[in-house]
C-alpha positions in Angstrom: 47.0 -2.5 -49.9 44.4 -0.9 -52.1 44.0 -4.1 -54.1 43.5 -6.2 -50.9 40.9 -3.8 -49.7 39.1 -4.0 -53.0 39.1 -7.8 -52.9 37.7 -7.7 -49.4 34.9 -5.4 -50.5 34.0 -7.6 -53.5 33.9 -10.7 -51.2 31.5 -8.9 -48.8 29.3 -7.8 -51.7 29.2 -11.3 -53.1 28.3 -12.7 -49.6 25.5 -10.1 -48.9 22.1 -11.6 -49.5 20.8 -8.1 -50.4 23.2 -7.7 -53.3 21.2 -7.2 -56.5 21.1 -10.3 -58.8 22.7 -8.3 -61.7 25.8 -7.6 -59.5 26.0 -11.2 -58.4 25.9 -12.2 -62.0 28.9 -9.9 -62.7 30.8 -11.1 -59.6 30.4 -14.8 -60.8 33.1 -13.9 -63.4 35.5 -12.4 -60.8 39.1 -13.5 -61.2 39.4 -14.1 -57.4 38.3 -17.6 -56.3 37.1 -16.4 -52.9 34.7 -13.9 -54.5 33.3 -16.6 -56.8 32.9 -18.9 -53.7 30.8 -16.4 -52.0 28.6 -15.9 -55.1 28.2 -19.7 -55.3 27.1 -19.8 -51.7 24.7 -16.9 -51.9 21.1 -18.2 -51.9 20.0 -15.2 -54.0 22.4 -15.8 -56.8 20.5 -16.1 -60.1 20.2 -19.4 -61.8 22.2 -18.2 -64.8 25.2 -17.3 -62.6 24.9 -20.6 -60.7 25.0 -22.5 -64.1 28.1 -20.6 -65.1 29.8 -21.3 -61.7 28.8 -25.0 -62.0 31.3 -25.2 -64.9 34.1 -23.5 -62.9 37.5 -25.2 -63.2 37.9 -25.1 -59.4 36.0 -28.0 -57.9 35.4 -26.1 -54.6 33.3 -23.5 -56.6 31.2 -26.4 -58.1 30.9 -27.9 -54.6 29.4 -24.7 -53.2 26.9 -24.5 -56.1 25.9 -28.1 -55.3 25.4 -27.1 -51.6 23.3 -24.0 -52.5 19.7 -24.5 -51.6 18.6 -22.3 -54.5 20.4 -24.3 -57.2 17.9 -25.6 -59.8 17.5 -29.3 -60.3 18.8 -29.1 -63.9 22.1 -27.8 -62.6 22.3 -30.4 -59.9 21.7 -33.1 -62.5 24.9 -31.9 -64.3 26.9 -31.7 -61.1 25.7 -35.2 -60.2 28.1 -36.4 -63.0 31.0 -34.3 -61.9 34.4 -36.0 -62.0 35.2 -34.8 -58.4 33.8 -37.0 -55.7 33.3 -34.1 -53.3 31.0 -32.3 -55.7 28.8 -35.4 -56.1 28.7 -35.8 -52.4 27.5 -32.2 -52.1 24.7 -32.9 -54.7 23.5 -35.8 -52.6 23.7 -33.7 -49.4 21.6 -31.0 -51.1 18.9 -33.4 -52.0 18.6 -34.6 -48.4 18.3 -31.1 -47.0 16.6 -28.8 -49.4 15.2 -30.4 -52.6 12.0 -32.3 -51.9 11.2 -32.3 -55.6 14.3 -34.3 -56.6 13.4 -36.8 -59.4 13.6 -40.4 -58.2 15.7 -41.4 -61.3 18.5 -39.1 -60.1 18.5 -40.6 -56.6 18.7 -44.0 -58.3 21.7 -42.8 -60.3 23.5 -41.4 -57.3 22.8 -44.7 -55.4 25.1 -46.4 -58.0 27.9 -43.9 -57.5 31.3 -45.5 -57.0 31.8 -43.4 -53.9 30.2 -44.9 -50.8 29.6 -41.6 -49.0 27.4 -40.4 -51.9 25.4 -43.6 -51.4 25.0 -42.9 -47.7 23.4 -39.5 -48.5 21.0 -41.2 -50.9 19.9 -43.5 -48.1 19.0 -40.6 -45.9 16.6 -39.2 -48.4 12.9 -39.9 -47.7 12.2 -40.1 -51.4 14.6 -42.9 -52.0 12.7 -45.9 -53.3 11.9 -48.6 -50.7 13.6 -51.2 -52.9 16.9 -49.4 -52.6 16.6 -49.1 -48.8 15.9 -52.9 -48.6 18.8 -53.6 -50.8 21.1 -51.4 -48.7 20.1 -53.3 -45.5 20.6 -56.6 -47.2 24.0 -55.9 -48.6 25.6 -53.4 -46.2 24.0 -53.7 -42.7 27.4 -54.2 -41.2 28.4 -50.7 -42.3 27.8 -48.0 -39.6 27.0 -45.3 -42.1 24.4 -47.3 -43.8 22.7 -48.3 -40.5 22.7 -44.6 -39.4 21.1 -43.6 -42.7 18.4 -46.3 -42.6 17.6 -45.6 -38.9 17.1 -41.9 -39.6 15.1 -42.2 -42.8 11.3 -41.9 -42.1 10.6 -44.0 -45.1 12.6 -47.0 -43.9 10.2 -50.0 -43.6 9.2 -51.1 -40.1 10.7 -54.6 -40.5 14.1 -53.1 -41.2 14.0 -50.8 -38.2 13.0 -53.7 -36.0 15.9 -55.7 -37.3 18.3 -52.8 -36.9 17.2 -52.5 -33.3 18.0 -56.1 -32.7 21.4 -55.7 -34.5 22.6 -52.8 -32.4 24.4 -52.9 -29.1 22.8 -51.5 -25.9 23.8 -47.9 -26.5 24.5 -45.6 -29.4 23.1 -42.9 -31.7 21.6 -45.5 -34.1 19.3 -46.8 -31.4 18.3 -43.2 -30.7 17.5 -42.6 -34.3 15.4 -45.8 -34.4 13.6 -44.6 -31.3 12.8 -41.3 -33.0 11.7 -42.8 -36.3 7.9 -42.7 -37.0 8.0 -46.1 -38.7 9.4 -47.9 -35.7 6.9 -50.5 -34.4 5.2 -50.1 -31.1 6.8 -53.4 -29.9 10.3 -52.1 -30.6 9.5 -48.7 -29.0 8.3 -50.4 -25.9 11.4 -52.6 -25.8 13.7 -49.6 -26.1 11.7 -47.6 -23.5 11.6 -50.4 -20.9 14.8 -52.4 -21.3 16.9 -51.5 -18.3 20.0 -52.9 -20.1 19.7 -50.3 -22.8 21.5 -47.0 -22.2 19.3 -44.2 -20.7 19.6 -41.8 -23.6 18.1 -44.4 -26.0 15.2 -45.1 -23.6 14.6 -41.4 -23.1 14.4 -40.9 -26.9 11.9 -43.7 -27.2 9.6 -41.9 -24.7 10.4 -38.2 -25.1 10.1 -37.7 -28.9 7.9 -40.4 -30.3 4.2 -39.7 -30.4 3.5 -43.4 -31.1 4.3 -44.6 -27.6 1.1 -46.2 -26.3 -0.9 -44.8 -23.4 -0.6 -47.9 -21.3 3.2 -47.7 -21.6 3.2 -44.0 -20.6 1.0 -44.8 -17.6 3.5 -47.5 -16.5 6.6 -45.2 -17.0 5.0 -42.3 -15.3 5.6 -44.2 -12.1 9.1 -45.2 -13.0 11.7 -44.9 -10.2 14.1 -42.9 -12.4 12.9 -39.3 -12.4 14.5 -38.6 -15.9 12.2 -41.3 -17.3 9.2 -39.6 -15.7 10.4 -36.3 -17.2 10.5 -37.9 -20.6 6.9 -39.1 -20.1 5.8 -35.6 -19.2 7.3 -34.3 -22.5 5.7 -37.0 -24.7 3.3 -35.4 -27.2 0.8 -38.2 -26.6 0.5 -37.9 -22.9 -3.1 -37.8 -21.5 -4.3 -35.0 -19.2 -4.5 -37.3 -16.2 -0.8 -38.1 -16.4 0.1 -34.5 -16.9 -1.7 -33.6 -13.7 0.1 -36.4 -11.9 3.6 -35.4 -13.1 2.9 -31.7 -12.5 2.9 -32.7 -8.8 5.9 -35.0 -9.0 8.1 -35.0 -6.0 11.1 -34.1 -8.2 11.3 -30.5 -9.1 13.0 -31.2 -12.5 9.9 -33.2 -13.7 7.2 -30.7 -12.8 8.0 -27.9 -15.4 7.7 -30.3 -18.3 4.2 -31.3 -17.3 3.2 -27.7 -16.4 4.4 -26.4 -19.8 2.2 -29.0 -21.6 -0.8 -28.0 -19.6 -0.6 -24.3 -20.7 
């Protein structure tokens, strides 16, 4: 019982972000896997300890090092060649979420990974070269994961987003991502916002989130018969003062607060 209690204490110490770096360095050598896992996850773990854990025999430890937002690029470069697919996936995921300074050559290397899920994560990254995004669309546009990544990436060229919008069915998260992408053309935004055959959530995304919707289109939709569309107009960051005043007095109660909040 005493041993179990001691292990539990070590795990809590390893997890605590206030634990001194010297102690985390020591716990990186702990014989218990679950303690080392917590050290690998801790954002305050020193680089030397992370480098040591990156060579751990247990791939789950290496995976947590790859996920850690504080792991230096030089360690991630090593993990990008790890024999375990899950570790390489974690490296690619880390680059999408927390390492804006990732070198382009490493993205290009991960794009050639034999595992397709690693490739997906590369396509989500805004720093991925345009040539790779174009290649992905050309070769793999039938793949849902590839289309999701391209639709979400703010660096995806407008022409690809427009073609993706034509490729998709009348509903789905990919169309929502296209509607939310800053590179989507005004013509496609207007089509997504006004096409009655497209599912409501896509149309709402095209109006609600995107600051590039034109003023004439907002004026048209501010009088739409569907109050949820009018509510989306009231929330649009590009809405002019005259429309805010109009929607602040909308006959539907659910619309008015969105306009009033923007007027504060």
